[in-house]
N, C-alpha and C positions, 0 to 999 in steps of 0.2 A: 215553507213547510219545515225548514230546518232551522234550528236555533242552537247556538253553542259557540265553541271556540273552533278556530281553524288554524292549520299549519300552512304557511305559505312558503313554497320552494321557489327560489329565484335562480335562474340560470343566466349568468352574465355572458356578454359577448367576449371576444378574444382580446379586447383592450382592457387593461387594468385601469382602475380609477373609481371615482365616486358614482354610486347609482342611487337616485332618489326614487323611492316607491311611495305610492299613495293608495289610500283605501277610502271608499265611500259606500254608503248604503242608503236607500230611501228612508228618509225620516231620521237619519243619524248624522252626526257631525263627521265630516271627512277629516282625515289626518294623514300625515306623511312622515317619513323618516329617511335618513340617508345611510347607506352601507357602503363599504369600500371593497372592491374586488382586487385581489392580489394574485399575480401570476408568479409561479415558482417561489413559493414560501421557503425561506431559509430559517429553520427552527433555531439555529445557533446564533443568528445575527440580531444585534440590537441597533443596527443602523436605521436611520429614518427613511421610510418609503414615501410617506405622504404627510403633508401638513394641512390641517383643516383651517382655512383662512376665511375671514369675513370682513366686510366693510364696517367702519366705526363712525359714530357721530359725536360731535362735541359742540361747545359754545364758545363764542369769542370772549376774551378776557377772563377765561375760567381755566382751572386746572383740568388737564385731559385725564379722563377716567379710562385708561387703557388697561387691558388685562396683563398681569405679570406672568401668567402661565398660559400655555396653549396646548391643545390636544394634537398628538401626532400618531401616525400608524407606523409601526416598525416592520422591518423585513420578515420578522418571525410571525407576523400576522396579529400581534397584540397591540392594544392601545396604551399610550403613555402620556404623562404630563411633562412638559418641558418649561423651565423657567427662562424668560426672555427679557431682553432690554431693547426698548424701541428707539429707533433713530428718527427724531422729529425735527431735525434742523431746518427742513424746508417749510415748516409750519409757521405762519404769521398769526399769532393768537389775536391780533387786533383787527384782522381782516376776515370777513366771512368768505367761504369758498371751499373748493375741494383740493386736498393736498395728498401727495403720495408719502406714505410712511413705510418703514421697513424694520426688519430685525434679522439677525444672523443666527443660524444653528448649524453646527458641524461644517463650518467653512462655506456655507451656502446662504445667499441672501434671499429673503422672501418679502414681497411687496404687496401692499394693499392700499385702500383709499380711506382717508379721513375727511368727513364732511363737517365743516364748521358753520354754525348758524348764529345770527345775532339774536340773542335770547330776548333782550328787552323790547325789541320792536315787533316781536311776533307772538310772545307768550303772555297770557293773562291768567289771573286767579279769580275764581268765582267768589261771590260773597257767601257767608255762612249764616245759618239760622238755627237758634236753639230754643226749645220750649222748656220753661222752668216754672217752679212754683213761685208764689208771691213772696215767700220768705227768701228764696234763693235770689230773686231779682234785687233785693236790698242788701245782699251780702256779696260785695265785689270780690272778696277773696275766693268765694265759691265759684263765681262767674269766671275768674281767671283760670281755675282748675279745668274748666270745660273747653277753654280755647286750645285748638290743636297746635302742637309744637312744629308740625310739618304740614304743608298744604300741597295740593296738586295744581301745578301750572300747566296750561294746555294751549296749543296753537290750533286746536280743532282737530288735529290728526294725532300728534304725539303728546305725551304727558310726562312731566318731571315732578318727583316728590321732593320738595325743598323745605329748608328750615324757615320758619316764620318769626317775625318780631312784632309784638303787640304793644300799643300805647297803654299807659296806666290810667288815663283819664276816660271815664265813661260819659257819653252824652245821653241825657234823658230826653227821649222823644215824647213820651206821655206817661200816664200813670202805670201802664203795664208794658212799657217797651224801653230798652236801652240799646245803645250801639257803641262799638269800639273800633278804632281803625287799626289796620295791620299792614305790614309790608314784608317783602322777601329780604332776608338778611344778605343774600348774595347779590340780589338785584333790587336795591331799595327803591328804584323808580317804579316798580310794579307794586301797586297798592290795592287793598281790598278792605272789607269790613265784616264784622260779625254783629248780628242783631239778636237780642234776647227778648223773648215774648213770654209773659207770665200768664198763667191761668190757674183757677182754683182747683183744689184737690177734690176727689170724688171716691166713691166706693167701687172697688175693682177686685176681680178674682186674681190672686197672686199665683201665677203658674210657675214661679221660680222657687216656691217653697212647698215641699211635701209635708202635709199636716197629718199624715197617718202616723199615730204615735207608736213608740216602742211598747211592746207587750200585746200588740194586735195579733189575733190568731185567725186562721182561715180554715174552712172545711169545704171540700168539693164533693158534689154528688157522685162523682166517679173520678178516679185518677189512675193513670197507668203506673205500673211498678217503676219506681225511680223518679217519675215525673210528678212529684208531690206538690200539693197546693202551696205549702209554706215557702216554696222556692220563689214565689212572686213577690214576697215581702222584702224587697231590695231596692236600693237607689241606682243600681248598675245592672241593666239587663244583660243576660249571658245566655247564648244559644244552648249551652250545655246544662244550664240549670233552669228548668221550666216546669210548668204544669201542663199536661196534655190529657186528652180523652182517648188516646190511641189504644187500639186493641190489636191482637196478633194477626188479624186479617187486613191490617193497614187501613182500617176504617173506624169511625165512631158508630156505636150500635144504638144510640138513643138520639131522639130528635133535638133534645136540648140538654145542656149541663148548667149547673149553678155553682158559684163560689160564694160562700157566706162568710163575711168578715165581722169579727167581734172586737170592738175597741175597748180599752180599759175603762173608759168613761165616755159620757155623751160629749159630742163635739159638733160645732157648726160647720157644715160642709156644703159647698156650692158647686163642686165639680169633681170628677174622677178622671184619672188618666191610666192607660194601659198600653203595653207593647205586645203585639201578637207574635207568636212563634210561627216559623215557616220552614217547611221541607217538602219533599216530593208527595207526601200524603195529605198536605193541606191545600185548600183551594186558594189560588192567588187573589181571589176576590174577598177572602176572609169569611167571617161568619155571615149567616143570612141576616141576623138581627141581634142586637145587644140591648138589654133592658136593665135599668138601675131601679132598685126598690129598697125601702128601709122598713124597720120594724121597731116597735116599742118594747116588745118582749122577746124577740128572737125567734118567734114561732109564726106569727101572722105578718106577712110583708105586703106593703102597698107601693105601687110605682110612684116615683118622684113626679112632681108637677113640672110641666113645660120642659121636658127633656129635649134638648136642641137637636139631637142626632141619634137615630136608632139603626141606620143602615149605612152601607158604603164604608166599611172598615177594611181596607186592603191589607193583606198579610205582608207587611214590610217591617222587619224587626227593628230597624233604626228609627221608625216613626212612632211617636207617642200619640195615640188617639185620645182626644179630650172630649168629654161629654159634660155639658153645663145643664144646670137645672135650678129651680127655685131653692133657696137656702133651707136646709133642714138641720135640726138639732137631734142627733141620733147616736146610738151606740152600735147598731146593727145595720150593715150594708150588704145587699145581695146583688151579684152580677149574674144575669141570666143570659146564657149564650145559646142562640138557636143555630143548629148546624145545617149546612146545605146538603140536600139529597144528592147522593153519588150514584147508586145503582140499586138493583134489587137482586138478591141471591136466594134462590129457593123460596120465593114469595116473601122474603124478609127484607125490608128496606134497610139500606146501609147509607151512612153519611160521611161527609168529609171530616177529617180530623181537625180539631182546633186546639190552640194552646196559648198560654200567656207566659211572658218572661218577667213582667213587672206590673204591679198595681200600686197606684198612689191616689191620695185625696188632696183637695185644695180648698182653701177658705178665702173669704173676702178680706180685703185690707183697705184702710183709708189712705189711698195713694194718689199721686198725680196721674190723671187719666190722659194718656197720650194716644192720639189717633195714628193710624198706620197708612193713611192715604198719601201717596207720593206721585200722583199722575196728573198730567195736564188734562184739562177739560176742553180746551179750544186752542187752535193756532190760527191767527188771522194774518193775511197779507194784504196791505192797504185796505183794511177794514172788512175783507171778505174771508170766510172760512176756507182754508186750503182744501183742495181735492184729496179725497182718500184719507182724511184724518181719522185716526182711531187711537184712543188713549193707550192701547196696548201696543201700538206701533211706535217704535222709537227713532226711526231714521226716515227722513224725507228729502227728496231731490226736487228742486223747483227750477225749471228753465226760465231764463229771462232774455228777452230780445236784446241784442247788442246795442240797440239805439235807445233803450229805456234805462232809467235810473233804477238802482236797487229798490225793491219794494220795502215798505216799512212793515216789519213783523211785530206783532203783539201776541201775548200769551195769557192764558187764564187758568186758574186752579179753583177748586171748590173751597171757598174761603170758610165755609162752615166746618170744615175738617181741620182748619188751622194750617193747611199746606202753604208753603212759601216757595218762591223760585228765584234763581239768579241766572243772568244771561251773560255769556262771554261770546264775543264775535271777533273774527279775524278775517282779513282779506289776503288772498294770494292769487296772482294771475287773474284768471277769469272767474274766480270763485269767492263767495263770501260765506263763511262757515259759522253757524250759530251752534253753540253748545248750551243747552238749558238744563240746569240742575234743579230738580224739584225735591224739596225737603219735607218729609213727614214730621209730625210732632215727636214721633219716637226716635228720630234721628236717622232713619233710613233715607237713602238718596236714590233717585231715579234719574237717569240722564237721557235727554233727547237730542237728536242732531238734525239740523235743517241746513242743507247745502243749497245755496243760491248759485246757479251756474249761468253765466252769460254765454249765449250761443253766438259765436262768431263764425259765420258760414263762409267767409271769404278770406283767403290768404293774401296778404299784402305783398310779401317778398320772401324769397328763399335764397340764402347766401351760403356758399360752401367755401371754406378756407383750406389751403393745402398745408401739409407738414410732412415730416419724415416719420417713418415707423421702423423701429429695429426689427429685424427678422425674428419671427417666432413670438412676437408680442401682439396683443389685442388692444385697440384703442377706440374710444367713441369718436365718431366723426365730428368735426367742428361745423355742424350744419345748423344754421340759425333760421328758424321759420317764424315770421312775424305775421300775426293776425291784425285785423283792424284794431285801431287804438293802440298799436305798437305792443300788444300783448304777445309774449313769446309762447309758441306751441312746442311742447316736448315731442321728440320723435316717437315716443311710445304711443302718442295719441293719433298717429296717422296709420294708414294701412298699406300693405304691400310695398314697404320701403325696400328699395333695391338699387344696386349700382349698375351703370351702363357705360361701356367704353366708347370713346369717340369713334365714329364711323362703324359702330357695332362690332368692333374687333374683339377677339377672344381675350379674356382677362386671365393672365397667367400667374401673377405674383401676389395678388391679394384676393380676399373673398370677404363677403359680408354676411355675418351670422348673429342673430339675437341682438341686433342693434350695435354690433361691434365690427370694426374692420380688422381682419386677421391678415398678418403679413407672413406669407409662406416662403418666398424666395427673393433674392436680390433682384432689383429692377425698378422701373418706373411705369406707372399706369396713369393714363389721363382719363378721368372718369367724371360722371355726374350722378346725382341721386334723382330717382323718380319715385313718386308715391301718389296715393289717393287720399282725399279728404273731402267729406261731405259730397261724395259721388262725383268729384272733379279730380282730374289728373294734374299734378304739378311736377316741375323739374327744376333742379338747381343749375347753376353755372358749371362749366367744366373746370377741373383743377388737376394739377399733377400731384400724385402721391408716390413718394419714393421710398422703397424698402432698402434700409441701410444695414450694415454689419451690426451685429449685437456685440457690444464691447465686453459683455460678461463672459464671452467665449463659452457658450453653454455646452454641456456634455449630454450625450444621449442617455436618457433614463430607461427607455424601453422602445422596442420596435414591435408593433403589433404583428405577431406571426400570422401568416396566411395559411390557415388550416380549414379545409373544406370537406364536407361530407356529401357523399352521393351514393347511389346504388348502381349495380352492374347494368350496363346497356342503357344508362340514362345520361344524356349529354349534360355537361356542367360548364357554365361560363366563368372564367377566371376574373377576379376583380381588376380594375384598371388603375387603382390607387393603392399606395402604401402609406400608413400612418406611422409617424415617428415622433416621439415625445422627448423634448430636451428639458433639462432642469431650468428653473427660473423662467420658463415660458408659459404662456397662458392657454395654449391649445396644441393639438397634434399638428405637426407639419404634414402636408399631403404631397406625395410625389407620384408622378405618372409612371406606370409600368408598361413595358412592351413585352408581350409573351410570344414565344415561338409558335405556340398553338393556343390562341385565346379561348377556344372552346374544345373540350376533350371528352372522350367517352371510353369506358373500360368494359371489357367483357369478362374479367376475372376479379374476384374480391381481393383486397389487400391494401397496403399503404404505398402510395406512389409520390415521387417528387418531380416537379415540373420547373424548368429553368425560365427565368425572366430577367429583364434588364431595366434599371431605373433610367428614365429618359433624360433626367437632368445631368447625370454624371457617368452613365454607362456602367454603373455598379451592378454585378450579377446578384440576383436574389433567388429564392426558392419558395415554391408553394407545396404544401403537403396535402395530399388528397386521400381521405379515407374512403375506400370503396367498399360498400357493405353488400353482402349477399347472404341468402339463407344457407345455414350450415346444417341444422338438424331440427327435427320435431320429435316430441315424445308421443308414444302411443297412449291411447285413452283407455281407462278402466271405468266402466259404467255398471251400475246396479239397476236392475229392473224387478218390479214386483210382478208376480204371475198375472197374466192377462193385460198388463200395461206395456205397450210397445214404446220404447224411448224415441226421442227425437234427436238424431245425431247433429252436432253443431256444424254449421257451414264454415265457421272460422275457428282456428285454434292458434295457440301461442307457439311460435317457433323461435329459434335463436340464430342470430347471424354470426359471422366470423369474428366479431368483437364480443361475442357472448351476450349481446343485447337482445331482449325480447322483441318480437315483431309479430303482428297479426297476419296470418296467411289463410287463404281460402282452401277448402278441401272438398273434393267430389267423392262421395261414398258409393259403394255398391249398394244395391237395393236390399232392404231387410224385410220386404213384404212376405217372403217365403219362409222366414224363420219362425220357429215354434216358441211362443212365450206363454204357453198354457201350463207348462210343468216347471217346477223348481229344480234346482240342482244342475241346470244346463248352463254352459258358458259358450256363447256364440262369438266367433271371430269374424269381424267385418273389415274388408280391405278398403283403403281410401288412397287418393292421389292428391298431392299438393299441387294446385293449379300453377301452370307455367314453370314447373320444375320436373326433375326426374325423381324427386323424393316420394317415398310411399309412407303410409301410416296405417296402423291397425287400431281397431276399437274392440276391446274385449268386454262383452256384455254378459254379466252373470245374472241369471234369473233366480229369484228367491221368493219365499213366502212373505206375507205382510206381518211385521212385528207390532206396528202401532200406526197412528195417524198424526199429521202435523198440520196446523192451521197455516196455510200458505197465503192467505188473503189479508191477515191482520197487519196494520201499520207497524213498522219497526222503529223503535225510538232512535232518533238521530239520523234517520234516512228519509229521503223523499218517497221511496218506493219500498214495498208494494203500495200502489196508489189506486184509490177508487176513482171512477169517472162516470159521467152521465151525459146524455144528449142535452138536457136542460135541467137546471136546479133553481129552486126558490131561495137564492142566497144574496140577492141584491136589494138595494134601497132599504137597508136596515133589517131585512129578513136574515135569519140565521140557520136555515135548514141546509147546512153545508154538506157537500158530497163526502167530505172526510169523515162525517158521522157514520157512514156505512160500514167502515172497517176499523173503527178505533177501539173495539172491544167494550164499549160502554153502551148502555141501553138508552141512547138518545134518539134523534130522528133525522131523516132526510125526506123532503117532499119535493114535488114539482108543481104543486098548486100555487097559482099566482093570479090574483084578480084581474090583472091587466094583460096577462099573456097566458093562453091556454094551449096545450099540446094534446093531441088525441093519442099519439104514440110516443114512447120514450124508451130509453134503455139505461141500465146501470151495469157496472162491471168492475173488474179489478185487473190491473196490469201487474204481473208477477215479478218478483225480484228477491234475491238473497244478498244480504249485506249491501243493499242499495244498488246492485247490479242487475239489470234486466236479464231474465233467463227463462227457459222453458220449464214447465212443471207438468207432472202427470196427475190426473184427478178423474173422479167419476161421480162427483156429487156437488150440490150447491144447496146451502141452507139459508133461508131468508126469514127474518122475523118481520112480518107485515103488521102494520098498525092501522088505526083508523081514527078519524074525527069527523066533524060535520062537513069537511071539505075534501077529505082524502080517504082512500081505502085501498084494498088489494086491486090488482088488475083483473080484467075479466078474461084475458087471453095472454099467452106468453109463448116465447121461443128461446131456447137456450143455445148459445153458439160459442165457439172457441176460435182463437186466432192462431193459425199455424206459422205465420211469417213473423220474424223478429222485426219490430218497428225500428227504423233507422233514425227517425226524427221524433223525439218525445215531446208531447205538448207541455207547455208551461203549466205551473201550478194554477194560474188564473184561467187557463183554457180547459182544464180537466172537468169542471162542472158544466161547461157549455160547449161540448164538442160539435153540436149542430152548427156552430158558427165557424168551424175550422175545416181544413182540408186534410186532417190527420187520417192515417190509415185506420185508426180506431173508429172513425166515422165513415169508413168506406164499406158499403154493403157487400161488395164483391170479395172483400178480404176475409169474411167470416164464414165458418162452416157449421152447419147444424149438428148437434149431438143426436145420438140414437137413444131416445128415452126408454127407461125401464119401468117407470111408474107415471101415473097421471093424477097429480094432486088436485083437490077441489079448489076452484077459484071463486066460490060464492062470496059475495060481499060480507064484510064484518059489521057487527053492530058498532056504531061510533063509541070510541073509548076502549074497545077491545083490541087484542093483538093475538097473533097466531104464528108459531114456528112451522115452516114448511120445508121439508127436505126433498129436493129433486134428485133422482138417481138416473144415471145413464151409463152407457158402455164406456169403458176407459178411453181417455184421449190424452194427448200431450200437446200443449200449446203455451203461448206466451201471455194469453189473457183469456178471460171468460166474460160473457155478458148475457143478460136476460133482456130480450126485447119484450115490451109490454104494451097492451092496448087498454085504455082507461075504461072504468065502469061508466055507465050512463047515469044521469041524474044531476040535479042542481046546475044545469048548464054545462055539465062535464066535470066529474070528480077528478081530483089529483090522485097520485099514488104516494103512500106513506110507508117507508121502510125504516126499521129501527137498527137492524144489523144484518150484515151479509157475511157468510162464512164458506170457505172452500177448504176441504181437507185433502191432503195428499198422503198416500201410503208410505210408510217407512219400511224398507226391506229388512229382513232378518238375515244379516250378513255376518260373516266370520270375524272374530276379534283377535284370533291368534294364528300363528304360522311358524314353521321351522324351515330354514333354508338347508336343503340336504346336499346340494352341489352347485357349482357355478361353471358354466361353459363359455369359452371365448371362441367365437367363430366355429361353433360346434365341437370344440375340443375342451375336455375337462381341464380346469385350471390346476396347475401344480400347487402342492402344499396347501390345499383347501382345508380349513378348520372351521368348525361351527362357530367359534367365538373369535375368529380372525376377520378383521374388517378392512385391512389395507393390503394391497398387492402391487407388484411391479410387472409391467408388460412391455416387452420389446417388440416393436412392430416392424413388419417388412414392407408395408405399403402405406401410402399417404391417405388413409381414410380411417374413420372411427371404427373400432372393432364392434362386432355384434355380441353382446353379453346377455346370457340367459341364466335365470335363476330357477332351479328345480326345487319346489316347495311341497309341503304336505297339505297345503290349503290354498285357496284363492288369495292372490295378493295384487297390489297395484305397484307399478314400477315406473320411475321417471329418472332422467339423467340430466346433469349439467356439466359443462366443460369449463374449468378454471385453470388456465395455463396448461401445464402438462398433467393436470389432475382431472380424471374423469370420475365424477361422483354419481353413484346410483343410490336412489332412495327407494327402499322396499317397505311397503306398509300394508297392514291388514285392511280388509274392505271397509271397516268402520273407522280407520285411522287411529285406533287406540294403541297399536303397536307399530313402531317405526324403527328400521335399521338402515344405517348408511354405510355404503361400501365405497372406498377410495381406491382407484386404480391409477398408479403413477406410470405415465406412458412415455416411452422413449422410441425415437425413430432412428434406425441405423446404429452407429456405435455410441452407446450411452455415455461412456467416459469422455469421448472427444466432444460430443455435443454439450455435455454439462460444463466442460472446461471453457468452451467458446462462449457459452451463455454467461458464465461468471465474469469472463473478461469483458464482455459487452456491458454488463451491469456496472462494472468498475469505472467505465468511461462516462457514465451519466453525470456525476458531479462535475467532471471537467468540462463537459459540454454546457452545463448550466452556467458555469463561471465565465464563459466567453464574453468579452467586452465589445459591444457594438461600436464604441468610439474608436477602437483600434482597427477593426476590420469588419465592416458591415456584411460583407460577403460571407466570411466564415461564421459570423454570428447567425446569419439567416440559415445557412446550411446546417449549422449545429442544432438549431431549433427543429429543423426537419428531421435530422437523424435521431433526435430524442424520441420522436413519435415512431420512427421505424423500429428502433431498438425495443421500445415497449411492446410493439405489435409482434415482432419476431419472437421474443422470448416467451410470449404468451400464446404463440401459435405453433404447435408442435409438428404441423404437417406442411402448411402452404409454402413457407419461406425458409425453413431451417437449412435447406441446401445453400442459402445465401449468407450464412453466418460469416464465413471467411471473407466474403466480398464486402459486407458492411463493416466488419471490423477493420479491414484495410482502409476503407474510406474514412472511418473515424480517426484513425491514426494520422492520415494525411491532413485532416482538418486541424488536429491538435498539435502537429509538429511545429 
């Protein structure tokens, strides 16, 4: 139901590094991108933080095409390009295989893989076909100009664009066919050919040449100011220069418009072309119909003969729509554009806007007629058509039993269209890959892929070799898996590949992840591999894998700080691993942690540090735990219209000790005894935040009604408000969508379906503002009922409203068919009947008629409204037809101005109050937020936020048209001493950030924890300010 752009907010974990994100949607192509998360950005540093590496490919006996620049991420968070020189001394260009290559930047070495392939034994070039005229076939100079200077070589998977060399001698095959041989300059052993086929010329419409002459004029039957008809006389369509039939009410007022073109002289014309204008006021389906007519005298017009297309002109500005017809010799051309009906306003039909950006004419020319067909018509395997063949399907996989020979493939094209094809096949392991190039006469090429795959269901042998792995490095295991016929199976083709230690002992020094062995710490492991293939389990032999010292002497790049979030009185388990990343290593090393208290719980909010020890070397480390608890909630200010009783929210937004918003539940005193029948009254309702000692107030001001607002209409860009029904006739090609009920357009919804009848049904609307579900007050429902031969008004009805906020919202696909769901919207016990104030007539309508009916009832407040309906009798059961559904809510007549006369802090008038002064300082004697009251000459709304030592109050008028913000700078105890200590702590932050984990992992870990504590303390003026001296002392100990 929503279409448009979206902003994606990514929250990384606490380990810096690359993050790959992907997006997909039904019917759309998926995509992905990689971003890099950096911890502790240093804006002044241009040192390298991360190097973006990838593996490279090359070919034997060829120059390596390696990049001379590489992308890096700097410590200041920016991206940069660095010039590099590759070290390829380990590469043997004469031998295919995988080689390690490297380069150096800022005294660090970076390594990656180069894969060399034998080009000549695996790559092939397809043959080429060209359709030419008889004259061209006899002109070898012209044929030479058609030969490509570069061709595509493929191994069935990869492709290379390489320079070609063609022979100078043409071979004559018959009277209308010649061929010439070619080869690759770089790999002359790879040969191919080009075939030229001639055909006679014929008469064709030349769509490449606009024949509308200079001096042509155009007159429109109507044109919007500025959107004049002569704007379309251009070869370059421009959205801002167009003709339209737009009027000020965003519609066209006539059923059709004409544009009449007068040429300087008569001209032979066989086709016209035009680009349509598109914006929010045009229909995406374009005009209803477009007709072309011509005239001898400019007055009497006749439609052209055999117009090939009159409808289906979608409004796409970049697309030129072509209309062909029998050739005419004329000076006058008329384009008649029939507009689609949009709605009816006061009995007057209105139509969708249409417009043109460009208009052109085309004539016939005596040219070479080239067909466009480039599709296969058949694919045969051993003489039988393959299963599932479709000319529009381009890729096929065919399984072959391992004991059988490869089947013989043959292909067919429609020879009557002049289509030709060339086949390239390659074999690799258990696959034979065919690439079929189908050439149309016009030169367009269509590629098909047929993959023959031999099914080897039995593994013959599994062999594991041992070797050394430097600590911190990742290597693929030397695991050889042989199928029948000695075909090697890649480890990526097996499932559940895992390592197992001898005697099922614990594996401490290595791990296996993403088909790589990771070396974590020094030591030897005796392991084997196990996996599944074709529903059978296999295992390798045991081998010793030894993790050795890394001769590069790696330095710690970063240690993932252990920072956990929890809430008061909620137990939290501490992690048992610590991730440490070293430079020039492929992954984070993982160390076991021993905690004094593996599981902890706190009864007070704040930032806490917990001691732990690395099991491998007894190094002390720290975990930082942010304990969150509710700090305060704002009072509510509500407006109610006389006789409308509001529905107080059961949840409100509070703020925790980190000043983060959090949803909390509230229990309110009853408002049943309050008087809402008179305006000018403000009621105060007390509430309690559940499971806390915090209280909250709701101030409800009763006002008269100023206006009404349609709360049921769909909101552009949001899924809600949303219409719903028990059953809709919107499947199997039917288009009576439930969304038609509240779209503001006079279309229709019905529940009549010949294959499914319902005797009772309901429709309704789930309310929302800004896409967020919320309660509304209302006392009316207006429905425009319609009728046809199968549907009419209901014969009985009951209007109900929903008091309870839905917690689970039906999907867009479920809203039209709630009878099929367990939604609260389909729960009879969740709905309450309204008290009706009128009784509209429900007599059936004459087919083709419609009627607006307004139902009035006593005011209610709820999250949704629905009307339950019983169908009329007749014709085996009539359906119900509704064109539009509207619910209006009253808008209160509230104050738009106020004046603050005084401010009280804990019931004491604030010193130095001035009407135009908006910032004050308060010295507090106790650790709790002061109660601040504003005395005004009118009703206002008040809310507060806490930002460090700044308590900010926002005072606004009831209609939010006037807003004043007041800032109170809070100090607890001795203001000067606290300020000095806070500044001293802030000065220590850069020093803590600069701690080097390579020198002392303990101090680095504690420093990371102290950074969080300092940030919390200096922004919390109550809870921990008495600990300023203590924390400052600990910081000095760490930094000494």
